LUMNUTI-533860 format. One record per residue: residue in one letter; residue number from 0; x, y, z of N, C-alpha, C, O, CB in turn. Coordinates in Angstrom, 2 decimals, m for minus. Glycine has a CB too. Layout:
<nodes>
NODE   aa     i       n_x       n_y       n_z      ca_x      ca_y      ca_z       c_x       c_y       c_z       o_x       o_y       o_z      cb_x      cb_y      cb_z
NODE    A   NUM         X         Y         Z         X         Y         Z         X         Y         Z         X         Y         Z         X         Y         Z
...
</nodes>
This chain:
<nodes>
NODE   aa     i       n_x       n_y       n_z      ca_x      ca_y      ca_z       c_x       c_y       c_z       o_x       o_y       o_z      cb_x      cb_y      cb_z
NODE    X     0      1.68     21.07     39.53      2.85     19.95     39.09      2.13     18.70     38.88      2.43     18.03     37.89      4.10     19.67     40.27
NODE    X     1      1.30     18.33     39.60      0.49     16.90     39.49     m0.39     17.10     38.28     m0.47     16.19     37.46     m0.50     16.50     40.90
NODE    X     2     m1.06     18.26     38.13     m1.94     18.34     36.90     m1.26     18.13     35.69     m1.67     17.38     34.81     m2.60     19.61     36.79
NODE    X     3     m0.02     18.93     35.63      0.85     18.68     34.38      1.29     17.24     34.00      1.33     16.86     32.83      2.09     19.44     34.54
NODE    X     4      1.61     16.46     35.08      2.04     15.10     34.94      0.79     14.39     34.30      0.90     13.64     33.32      2.50     14.46     36.37
NODE    X     5     m0.41     14.67     34.92     m1.74     13.91     34.42     m1.92     14.19     33.04     m2.30     13.27     32.32     m3.09     14.34     35.18
NODE    X     6     m1.68     15.45     32.49     m2.08     15.91     31.21     m0.98     15.16     30.33     m1.31     14.56     29.31     m2.09     17.60     31.08
NODE    X     7      0.15     15.21     30.72      1.27     14.40     29.83      0.93     12.90     29.87      1.27     12.24     28.89      2.89     14.59     30.43
NODE    X     8      0.39     12.39     30.72      0.11     10.84     30.87     m1.10     10.65     29.98     m1.11      9.65     29.26     m0.22     10.32     32.50
NODE    X     9     m2.12     11.48     29.95     m3.31     11.19     29.13     m2.62     11.46     27.74     m2.71     10.47     27.01     m4.72     12.19     29.49
NODE    X    10     m2.11     12.28     27.28     m1.57     12.43     25.97     m0.84     11.13     25.45     m1.17     10.49     24.46     m0.62     13.62     25.97
NODE    X    11      0.07     10.88     26.17      0.88      9.57     26.14     m0.02      8.46     25.67      0.01      7.90     24.57      1.48      9.19     27.60
NODE    X    12     m0.82      8.23     26.68     m1.72      7.02     26.43     m2.68      7.22     25.27     m2.98      6.23     24.59     m2.57      6.70     27.70
NODE    X    13     m3.14      8.34     25.00     m4.05      8.70     23.55     m3.27      8.33     22.43     m3.83      7.75     21.50     m4.44     10.34     23.30
NODE    X    14     m1.83      8.64     22.38     m1.08      8.52     21.33     m0.83      7.05     21.16     m0.88      6.60     20.02      0.10      9.32     21.44
NODE    X    15     m0.58      6.32     22.10     m0.43      5.00     22.06     m1.43      4.11     21.64     m1.17      3.10     20.99     m0.10      4.68     23.12
NODE    X    16     m2.65      4.46     22.01     m3.90      3.78     21.64     m4.24      4.12     20.03     m4.72      3.28     19.27     m5.14      4.30     22.68
NODE    X    17     m3.98      5.22     19.71     m4.12      5.72     18.38     m3.08      4.95     17.22     m3.38      4.57     16.09     m3.84      7.33     18.48
NODE    X    18     m2.05      4.87     17.77     m0.88      4.08     17.07     m1.22      2.72     16.75     m1.18      2.21     15.63      0.39      4.01     17.93
NODE    X    19     m1.64      2.06     18.01     m1.95      0.64     17.96     m3.07      0.31     17.05     m2.98     m0.76     16.44     m2.27      0.15     19.31
NODE    X    20     m4.21      1.12     16.84     m5.20      1.09     15.79     m4.81      1.19     14.43     m5.33      0.50     13.55     m6.05      2.04     15.99
NODE    X    21     m3.88      2.05     14.20     m3.47      2.25     12.93     m2.66      0.96     12.34     m2.81      0.56     11.18     m2.65      3.53     12.92
NODE    X    22     m1.86      0.40     13.20     m0.99     m0.62     12.83     m1.88     m1.84     12.32     m1.54     m2.51     11.35     m0.05     m1.00     14.03
NODE    X    23     m3.05     m2.07     13.06     m3.92     m3.00     12.57     m4.64     m2.94     11.12     m4.92     m3.86     10.35     m4.84     m3.03     13.50
NODE    X    24     m4.83     m1.57     11.01     m5.38     m1.19      9.51     m4.43     m1.03      8.61     m4.79     m0.81      7.45     m6.13      0.06      9.41
NODE    X    25     m3.08     m1.11      8.91     m2.06     m0.81      7.88     m1.95     m2.07      6.87     m1.78     m1.96      5.66     m0.61     m0.48      8.62
NODE    X    26     m2.05     m3.25      7.54     m1.98     m4.42      6.80     m2.63     m4.41      5.40     m1.98     m4.57      4.36     m2.56     m5.44      7.57
NODE    X    27     m3.80     m4.23      5.44     m4.77     m4.20      4.22     m4.23     m3.02      3.61     m3.89     m3.25      2.44     m6.44     m4.09      4.53
NODE    X    28     m3.99     m1.68      4.03     m3.54     m0.62      3.23     m2.30     m0.82      2.45     m2.12     m0.31      1.34     m3.39      0.45      4.01
NODE    X    29     m1.36     m1.64      3.12     m0.12     m1.61      2.61     m0.01     m3.07      1.52      1.06     m3.48      1.06      0.98     m1.56      3.97
NODE    X    30     m1.25     m3.63      1.28     m1.24     m5.02      0.71     m0.70     m4.93     m0.58     m0.03     m5.87     m0.99     m2.59     m5.69      0.65
NODE    X    31     m0.93     m3.72     m1.43     m0.46     m3.46     m2.65      1.08     m3.21     m2.90      1.68     m3.37     m3.95     m1.17     m2.40     m3.04
NODE    X    32      1.52     m2.84     m1.81      2.99     m2.36     m1.96      3.98     m3.40     m1.32      5.18     m3.26     m1.53      3.19     m0.90     m1.23
NODE    X    33      3.52     m4.41     m0.55      4.61     m5.32      0.09      3.90     m6.64      0.03      2.76     m6.67     m0.42      5.08     m4.89      1.69
NODE    X    34      4.49     m7.74      0.45      4.08     m8.90      0.54      3.37     m9.06      1.98      3.91     m8.61      2.99      5.20     m9.79      0.27
NODE    X    35      2.24     m9.65      2.01      1.34     m9.75      3.23      1.07    m11.19      3.53      0.89    m11.49      4.71     m0.03     m8.98      3.02
NODE    X    36      1.01    m12.15      2.57      0.79    m13.51      2.80     m0.24    m13.89      4.04      0.02    m14.58      5.03      2.16    m14.09      3.01
NODE    X    37     m1.45    m13.26      3.70     m2.50    m13.53      4.67     m2.76    m15.26      4.98     m2.31    m16.10      4.21     m3.88    m12.80      4.05
NODE    X    38     m3.38    m15.54      5.94     m3.59    m16.97      6.19     m4.78    m17.27      5.39     m5.69    m16.46      5.24     m3.77    m17.35      7.72
NODE    X    39     m4.77    m18.68      4.78     m5.96    m19.01      4.03     m7.19    m18.95      5.01     m7.08    m19.19      6.21     m5.81    m20.46      3.35
NODE    X    40     m8.24    m18.63      4.45     m9.59    m18.51      5.36    m10.72    m19.38      4.68    m10.88    m19.51      3.47    m10.16    m16.84      5.49
NODE    X    41    m11.41    m19.89      5.57    m12.86    m20.57      5.24    m13.75    m19.83      5.74    m13.45    m19.14      6.70    m13.15    m21.95      5.76
NODE    X    42    m15.07    m19.80      5.20    m16.14    m19.03      5.71    m17.14    m19.67      6.53    m18.14    m19.14      7.00    m16.77    m18.46      4.70
NODE    X    43    m16.69    m21.13      6.69    m17.53    m21.85      7.46    m16.48    m22.68      8.60    m15.32    m22.98      8.31    m18.49    m22.83      6.44
NODE    X    44    m17.03    m22.95      9.75    m16.07    m23.74     10.62    m16.15    m25.09     10.08    m17.18    m25.56      9.60    m16.41    m23.72     12.20
NODE    X    45    m14.84    m25.83     10.17    m14.83    m27.22      9.79    m15.23    m27.48      8.35    m15.80    m28.52      8.03    m15.72    m27.96     10.68
NODE    X    46    m14.92    m26.54      7.49    m15.11    m26.65      6.05    m14.03    m26.39      5.17    m14.06    m25.53      4.29    m16.06    m25.85      5.67
NODE    X    47    m12.99    m27.23      5.44    m11.87    m27.32      4.39    m10.58    m26.40      4.81     m9.83    m26.05      3.90    m12.47    m26.81      2.89
NODE    X    48    m10.32    m26.02      6.04     m9.11    m25.36      6.30     m7.92    m25.93      5.70     m7.12    m25.20      5.10     m8.92    m25.27      7.62
NODE    X    49     m7.71    m27.32      5.83     m6.67    m27.92      5.27     m6.64    m27.95      3.66     m5.60    m27.89      3.01     m6.65    m29.20      5.83
NODE    X    50     m7.67    m28.03      3.22     m7.87    m27.88      1.81     m7.32    m26.41      1.24     m6.53    m26.39      0.29     m9.42    m28.06      1.54
NODE    X    51     m7.73    m25.36      1.81     m7.29    m24.01      1.80     m5.86    m23.76      1.77     m5.19    m23.16      0.92     m7.79    m23.38      2.88
NODE    X    52     m5.48    m24.38      2.93     m3.98    m24.27      3.10     m3.15    m25.08      2.07     m2.13    m24.58      1.60     m3.59    m24.76      4.52
NODE    X    53     m3.55    m26.27      1.72     m2.94    m26.85      0.61     m3.06    m26.02     m0.77     m2.11    m25.94     m1.54     m3.52    m28.18      0.47
NODE    X    54     m4.15    m25.49     m0.97     m4.25    m24.70     m2.21     m3.16    m23.74     m2.31     m2.41    m23.60     m3.28     m5.54    m23.97     m2.31
NODE    X    55     m3.15    m22.93     m0.94     m2.21    m21.66     m0.88     m0.73    m22.37     m1.04      0.11    m21.67     m1.61     m2.37    m20.70      0.72
NODE    X    56     m0.40    m23.45     m0.68      1.01    m24.06     m0.80      1.14    m24.39     m2.38      2.26    m24.35     m2.89      1.20    m25.53      0.21
NODE    X    57      0.21    m24.65     m3.03      0.09    m25.09     m4.27      0.41    m23.93     m5.38      1.10    m24.07     m6.40     m1.28    m25.66     m4.37
NODE    X    58     m0.28    m22.72     m4.92      0.06    m21.44     m5.60      1.30    m20.97     m5.30      1.97    m20.46     m6.20     m0.82    m20.42     m5.31
NODE    X    59      1.73    m21.07     m4.15      3.12    m20.35     m3.69      4.21    m21.12     m4.34      5.28    m20.53     m4.46      3.39    m20.33     m2.00
NODE    X    60      4.13    m22.20     m4.72      5.02    m23.19     m5.44      5.42    m22.64     m6.83      6.47    m22.95     m7.39      4.27    m24.62     m5.61
NODE    X    61      4.56    m21.85     m7.31      5.07    m21.24     m8.64      5.80    m20.10     m8.72      5.30    m19.04     m8.33      4.10    m20.97     m9.43
NODE    X    62      7.10    m20.17     m9.24      8.04    m19.12     m9.10      7.65    m17.78     m9.39      8.16    m16.85     m8.77      9.07    m19.37     m9.82
NODE    X    63      6.68    m17.56    m10.39      6.48    m16.18    m10.86      5.47    m15.51     m9.93      5.10    m14.36    m10.17      5.96    m16.14    m12.37
NODE    X    64      5.03    m16.16     m8.89      4.03    m15.53     m7.91      4.84    m15.34     m6.39      5.58    m16.16     m5.86      2.58    m16.62     m7.76
NODE    X    65      4.51    m14.24     m5.98      5.06    m13.86     m4.61      4.27    m13.57     m3.43      4.74    m13.60     m2.30      5.78    m12.78     m4.73
NODE    X    66      2.88    m13.25     m3.73      1.89    m13.19     m2.65      0.58    m13.92     m2.89      0.16    m14.01     m4.05      1.58    m11.78     m2.37
NODE    X    67      0.01    m14.38     m2.02     m1.25    m15.28     m2.24     m2.28    m15.13     m1.18     m1.91    m15.13     m0.01     m0.88    m16.77     m2.29
NODE    X    68     m3.57    m15.01     m1.48     m4.67    m15.01     m0.54     m5.65    m15.93     m1.05     m6.16    m15.81     m2.16     m5.27    m13.65     m0.32
NODE    X    69     m5.92    m16.90     m0.21     m7.07    m18.05     m0.46     m8.06    m17.83      0.47     m7.81    m17.75      1.67     m6.60    m19.58     m0.30
NODE    X    70     m9.34    m17.72     m0.06    m10.60    m17.73      0.68    m11.58    m18.83      0.26    m12.13    m18.75     m0.84    m11.25    m16.41      0.54
NODE    X    71    m11.82    m19.83      1.05    m12.66    m20.90      0.57    m14.11    m20.83      1.24    m14.31    m20.81      2.45    m11.95    m22.28      0.87
NODE    X    72    m15.07    m20.79      0.28    m16.46    m20.67      0.70    m17.14    m22.02      0.54    m16.56    m23.10      0.40    m17.20    m19.56     m0.12
NODE    X    73    m18.50    m21.79      0.59    m19.19    m23.06      0.36    m18.99    m23.67     m0.96    m18.63    m24.83     m1.19    m20.58    m22.88      0.56
NODE    X    74    m19.27    m22.72     m1.83    m19.31    m23.27     m3.25    m18.01    m22.82     m3.96    m17.44    m23.60     m4.72    m20.65    m22.72     m4.07
NODE    X    75    m17.55    m21.65     m3.75    m16.42    m21.10     m4.52    m15.22    m21.10     m3.56    m15.26    m21.12     m2.33    m16.75    m19.63     m5.09
NODE    X    76    m14.17    m21.07     m4.31    m12.77    m20.77     m3.75    m12.11    m19.57     m4.38    m11.86    m19.69     m5.58    m11.82    m21.98     m3.97
NODE    X    77    m11.83    m18.60     m3.89    m11.08    m17.42     m4.41     m9.77    m17.40     m4.14     m9.31    m17.33     m3.00    m11.56    m16.23     m3.96
NODE    X    78     m8.99    m17.48     m5.38     m7.41    m17.43     m5.22     m7.00    m16.17     m5.83     m7.22    m15.98     m7.02     m6.60    m18.68     m5.95
NODE    X    79     m6.40    m15.25     m5.08     m5.83    m14.14     m5.66     m4.39    m13.98     m5.46     m3.94    m14.39     m4.39     m6.48    m13.05     m5.23
NODE    X    80     m3.56    m13.44     m6.32     m2.20    m13.45     m6.06     m1.55    m12.35     m6.80     m2.20    m11.81     m7.70     m1.61    m14.73     m6.38
NODE    X    81     m0.23    m11.91     m6.50      0.49    m11.05     m7.09      1.54    m11.65     m8.00      1.99    m12.77     m7.75      1.01    m10.26     m6.15
NODE    X    82      1.89    m11.04     m8.92      3.09    m11.64    m10.01      4.27    m10.64     m9.83      4.16     m9.42     m9.79      2.57    m11.64    m11.84
NODE    X    83      5.55    m11.46     m9.70      6.62    m10.69     m9.72      6.73     m9.57    m10.94      6.23     m9.70    m12.05      7.70    m11.61     m9.74
NODE    X    84      7.39     m8.60    m10.54      7.38     m7.43    m11.66      7.73     m7.84    m12.95      7.00     m7.57    m13.90      8.33     m6.30    m11.36
NODE    X    85      8.86     m8.51    m13.09      9.43     m8.86    m14.37      8.75     m9.95    m15.08      9.18    m10.34    m16.16     10.80     m9.22    m14.20
NODE    X    86      7.61    m10.51    m14.50      6.72    m11.60    m15.01      5.33    m10.95    m15.33      4.39    m11.72    m15.49      6.57    m12.83    m13.91
NODE    X    87      5.14     m9.69    m15.45      3.68     m9.27    m15.47      3.52     m9.27    m17.07      2.36     m9.14    m17.49      3.33     m7.66    m14.66
NODE    X    88      4.48     m9.40    m17.94      4.28     m9.57    m19.32      3.62    m10.75    m19.56      2.95    m10.79    m20.60      5.46     m9.53    m20.04
NODE    X    89      3.65    m11.88    m18.73      3.12    m13.18    m18.85      2.00    m13.57    m18.03      1.71    m14.75    m17.80      4.08    m14.05    m18.63
NODE    X    90      1.36    m12.54    m17.59      0.17    m12.59    m16.60     m1.00    m13.41    m17.06     m1.54    m14.14    m16.23     m0.36    m11.19    m16.31
NODE    X    91     m1.39    m13.37    m18.11     m2.52    m14.28    m18.91     m2.00    m15.63    m18.85     m2.69    m16.48    m18.30     m2.80    m13.86    m20.57
NODE    X    92     m0.80    m15.98    m19.37     m0.19    m17.38    m19.36     m0.09    m17.94    m18.02     m0.35    m19.13    m17.84      1.20    m17.39    m19.97
NODE    X    93      0.33    m17.06    m16.89      0.33    m17.51    m15.61     m0.95    m18.07    m15.00     m1.14    m19.14    m14.42      0.77    m16.51    m14.87
NODE    X    94     m1.84    m16.99    m15.31     m3.31    m17.43    m14.89     m3.85    m18.64    m15.36     m4.45    m19.47    m14.67     m4.26    m16.50    m15.29
NODE    X    95     m3.58    m18.72    m16.79     m3.92    m19.95    m17.36     m3.46    m21.12    m16.95     m4.17    m22.12    m16.99     m3.68    m19.94    m18.47
NODE    X    96     m2.12    m21.14    m16.47     m1.36    m22.22    m16.07     m1.95    m22.64    m14.57     m2.19    m23.79    m14.20      0.23    m21.79    m16.10
NODE    X    97     m2.09    m21.66    m13.94     m2.53    m21.73    m12.57     m3.92    m22.38    m12.50     m4.15    m23.25    m11.66     m2.54    m20.32    m11.95
NODE    X    98     m4.83    m21.97    m13.37     m6.03    m22.45    m13.37     m6.05    m23.84    m13.67     m6.76    m24.64    m13.05     m6.79    m21.75    m14.19
NODE    X    99     m5.21    m24.18    m14.68     m5.13    m25.68    m15.15     m4.67    m26.50    m13.93     m5.30    m27.50    m13.60     m4.05    m25.89    m16.44
NODE    X   100     m3.55    m26.08    m13.25     m2.97    m26.97    m12.37     m3.99    m27.12    m11.00     m4.06    m28.16    m10.36     m1.45    m26.42    m12.03
NODE    X   101     m4.67    m26.01    m10.71     m5.62    m26.13     m9.61     m6.92    m27.14     m9.94     m7.47    m27.87     m9.11     m6.13    m24.64     m9.28
NODE    X   102     m7.26    m27.02    m11.27     m8.36    m27.73    m11.57     m8.03    m29.28    m11.82     m8.93    m30.11    m11.68     m8.99    m27.07    m12.73
NODE    X   103     m6.82    m29.63    m12.15     m6.31    m30.93    m12.25     m6.14    m31.54    m10.70     m6.62    m32.62    m10.34     m4.91    m30.86    m13.08
NODE    X   104     m5.52    m30.83    m10.03     m5.42    m31.21     m8.47     m6.68    m31.16     m7.57     m6.82    m31.93     m6.62     m4.43    m30.27     m7.80
NODE    X   105     m7.52    m30.27     m7.89     m8.86    m30.22     m7.11     m9.99    m30.15     m7.91    m10.57    m29.06     m7.94     m8.97    m29.09     m6.21
NODE    X   106    m10.52    m31.25     m8.69    m11.45    m31.24     m9.70    m12.92    m31.07     m9.22    m13.86    m30.93    m10.00    m11.28    m32.46    m10.45
NODE    X   107    m13.04    m31.08     m7.82    m14.41    m30.70     m7.39    m14.58    m29.23     m6.95    m15.63    m28.77     m6.52    m14.83    m31.58     m6.24
NODE    X   108    m13.44    m28.56     m7.12    m13.66    m27.31     m6.36    m13.78    m26.38     m7.66    m13.24    m26.55     m8.75    m12.37    m26.87     m5.18
NODE    X   109    m14.69    m25.28     m7.22    m14.95    m24.13     m8.40    m14.16    m23.07     m7.95    m14.45    m22.41     m6.96    m16.56    m23.58     m8.63
NODE    X   110    m12.96    m22.85     m8.79    m12.28    m21.71     m8.36    m12.40    m20.45     m9.18    m12.72    m20.45    m10.36    m10.97    m22.05     m8.25
NODE    X   111    m12.12    m19.38     m8.49    m12.10    m17.97     m9.15    m10.68    m17.47     m8.92    m10.32    m17.22     m7.77    m13.25    m16.89     m8.48
NODE    X   112     m9.83    m17.30    m10.00     m8.44    m17.00     m9.88     m8.32    m15.59    m10.46     m8.79    m15.29    m11.56     m7.52    m18.06    m10.62
NODE    X   113     m7.70    m14.79     m9.69     m7.42    m13.30    m10.20     m5.96    m12.74     m9.75     m5.45    m13.06     m8.67     m8.62    m12.26     m9.56
NODE    X   114     m5.42    m11.96    m10.57     m4.24    m11.26    m10.19     m4.50     m9.69    m10.18     m3.60     m8.85    m10.21     m3.08    m11.65    m11.16
NODE    X   115     m5.75     m9.43    m10.13     m6.05     m8.07    m10.02     m5.95     m7.37     m8.57     m6.52     m7.84     m7.58     m7.38     m7.93    m10.54
NODE    X   116     m5.17     m6.21     m8.52     m4.80     m5.76     m7.23     m6.06     m5.37     m6.45     m5.96     m5.35     m5.22     m3.82     m4.61     m7.32
NODE    X   117     m7.13     m5.09     m6.96     m8.23     m4.53     m6.15     m8.97     m5.77     m5.57     m9.41     m5.81     m4.43     m9.22     m3.56     m7.04
NODE    X   118     m9.07     m6.80     m6.48     m9.44     m7.97     m5.77     m8.68     m8.55     m4.82     m9.21     m9.18     m3.90     m9.64     m8.84     m6.53
NODE    X   119     m7.39     m8.41     m4.92     m6.40     m8.87     m3.77     m6.56     m8.12     m2.59     m6.51     m8.66     m1.48     m4.94     m8.76     m4.14
NODE    X   120     m6.77     m6.83     m2.76     m7.10     m5.96     m1.61     m8.33     m6.35     m0.78     m8.31     m6.48      0.44     m7.31     m4.60     m2.09
NODE    X   121     m9.35     m6.52     m1.52    m10.71     m7.00     m1.09    m10.56     m8.18     m0.43    m11.06     m8.21      0.69    m11.67     m7.19     m2.18
NODE    X   122     m9.97     m9.19     m0.84     m9.60    m10.56     m0.05     m8.83    m10.33      1.10     m9.14    m10.85      2.17     m8.78    m11.57     m0.87
NODE    X   123     m7.91     m9.63      0.98     m7.03     m9.50      2.25     m7.81     m8.51      3.42     m7.48     m8.56      4.61     m5.47     m8.78      1.77
NODE    X   124     m8.71     m7.78      3.01     m9.73     m7.12      3.98    m10.64     m8.09      4.56    m10.86     m8.13      5.77    m10.59     m6.06      3.31
NODE    X   125    m11.23     m8.99      3.60    m12.05    m10.03      4.10    m11.33    m11.13      5.10    m11.96    m11.64      6.03    m12.62    m10.71      2.88
NODE    X   126    m10.11    m11.42      4.86     m9.35    m12.26      5.80     m9.22    m11.55      7.11     m9.42    m12.11      8.19     m7.96    m12.62      5.25
NODE    X   127     m8.89    m10.36      6.97     m8.60     m9.44      8.33     m9.90     m9.53      9.11    m10.00     m9.91     10.28     m8.22     m7.71      8.00
NODE    X   128    m10.94     m9.10      8.28    m12.28     m8.97      9.16    m12.67    m10.28      9.76    m13.14    m10.39     10.89    m13.54     m8.45      8.28
NODE    X   129    m12.46    m11.23      8.97    m12.74    m12.57      9.56    m11.99    m13.07     10.74    m12.51    m13.67     11.68    m12.56    m13.51      8.57
NODE    X   130    m10.81    m12.82     10.64     m9.69    m13.15     11.66     m9.87    m12.55     12.85     m9.76    m13.21     13.88     m8.37    m12.76     11.25
NODE    X   131    m10.23    m11.00     12.86    m10.50    m10.28     14.10    m12.12    m10.33     14.63    m12.53     m9.64     15.56    m10.05     m8.75     13.83
NODE    X   132    m12.81    m11.13     14.00    m14.16    m11.43     14.54    m15.03    m10.35     14.19    m16.04    m10.35     14.89    m14.17    m11.63     16.04
NODE    X   133    m14.99     m9.41     13.32    m15.96     m8.34     12.90    m16.92     m8.96     11.69    m17.83     m8.30     11.17    m15.08     m6.96     12.37
NODE    X   134    m16.61    m10.17     11.36    m17.50    m10.74     10.41    m17.81    m12.24     10.76    m16.92    m13.07     10.94    m16.89    m10.61      9.01
NODE    X   135    m19.18    m12.50     10.83    m19.53    m13.83     10.96    m19.20    m14.62      9.86    m18.66    m14.14      8.86    m20.81    m13.96     11.22
NODE    X   136    m19.52    m15.85      9.97    m19.33    m16.98      8.91    m20.10    m16.63      7.85    m19.57    m16.68      6.74    m19.73    m18.41      9.36
NODE    X   137    m21.45    m16.21      7.96    m22.52    m15.80      7.15    m22.22    m14.55      6.26    m22.50    m14.46      5.07    m23.66    m15.55      8.02
NODE    X   138    m21.60    m13.57      7.05    m21.34    m12.42      6.48    m20.11    m12.61      5.49    m20.11    m12.14      4.36    m21.15    m11.41      7.53
NODE    X   139    m19.08    m13.33      6.02    m17.91    m13.64      5.18    m18.20    m14.34      3.98    m17.48    m14.16      3.00    m16.97    m14.39      5.88
NODE    X   140    m19.43    m15.33      3.95    m19.50    m15.95      2.78    m20.29    m15.13      1.74    m20.24    m15.35      0.53    m20.05    m17.25      2.99
NODE    X   141    m21.10    m14.06      2.42    m21.90    m13.23      1.27    m20.86    m12.34      0.80    m20.82    m12.11     m0.41    m23.29    m12.33      1.78
NODE    X   142    m19.95    m11.77      1.64    m18.81    m11.02      1.11    m18.02    m11.55      0.02    m17.70    m10.92     m0.99    m17.96    m10.79      2.11
NODE    X   143    m17.70    m12.84      0.30    m16.79    m13.74     m0.71    m17.68    m13.75     m2.12    m17.21    m13.53     m3.24    m16.53    m15.52     m0.05
NODE    X   144    m18.85    m14.02     m1.85    m19.62    m14.06     m3.35    m19.80    m12.90     m3.84    m19.95    m12.89     m5.07    m20.99    m14.63     m3.40
NODE    X   145    m19.82    m11.79     m3.24    m19.85    m10.35     m3.90    m18.24    m10.08     m4.63    m18.12     m9.38     m5.64    m20.22     m9.04     m2.51
NODE    X   146    m17.32    m10.61     m4.11    m15.98    m10.41     m4.61    m15.75    m11.34     m5.79    m14.95    m11.12     m6.69    m14.95    m10.65     m3.50
NODE    X   147    m16.51    m12.38     m5.71    m16.42    m13.40     m7.04    m17.10    m12.75     m7.97    m16.64    m12.63     m9.10    m17.06    m14.89     m6.92
NODE    X   148    m18.19    m12.28     m7.64    m19.00    m11.41     m8.66    m18.42    m10.40     m9.33    m18.58    m10.22    m10.54    m20.04    m10.80     m8.10
NODE    X   149    m17.62     m9.58     m8.48    m16.95     m8.56     m9.06    m15.90     m8.85     m9.93    m15.68     m8.14    m10.91    m16.51     m7.79     m8.18
NODE    X   150    m15.04    m10.14     m9.58    m14.08    m10.51    m10.41    m14.69    m11.14    m11.81    m13.99    m11.12    m12.82    m13.20    m11.46     m9.65
NODE    X   151    m15.88    m11.65    m11.82    m16.41    m12.03    m13.10    m16.94    m10.88    m13.90    m16.98    m10.92    m15.13    m17.45    m13.01    m12.93
NODE    X   152    m17.36     m9.81    m13.16    m17.84     m8.59    m13.99    m16.75     m7.85    m14.54    m17.02     m7.15    m15.52    m18.66     m7.61    m13.18
NODE    X   153    m15.37     m7.87    m14.03    m14.42     m7.36    m14.57    m13.75     m7.89    m15.82    m12.91     m7.22    m16.41    m13.71     m7.27    m13.72
NODE    X   154    m14.16     m9.17    m16.26    m13.50     m9.92    m17.21    m14.38     m9.62    m18.55    m14.07    m10.14    m19.62    m13.41    m11.50    m16.76
</nodes>
């Protein structure tokens, strides 16, 4: 009888552990289907967290946009967003207006702006990995530069 209880207990613990691991990975997997609103991230400590948060608020203030991820690096700032479904016909105009708005408000920043879902997903993964500590600041900066390069290659 004790043996059966131990087996049931081990099975329950195993299921609970596996379910908790899946929940942490689901945020980036479901990023394309729902709003995630990841926290703005910087690749260096003390390198503009306030500015990254300000940029995120600025982008979120645009009515046509419903989800934003901001990653600020040493040289580049990546801003990725999702456009509301009925506004998808105006995506080029929205991106142009957003670029203009950000460059006017933050003239010293070098922005990479994208509404591409693949880039959004990569940015969310970068933010998650940086937040949970699996990426160092140096690795995060390198990954940010790879994403920025990927964005410029797609255009």
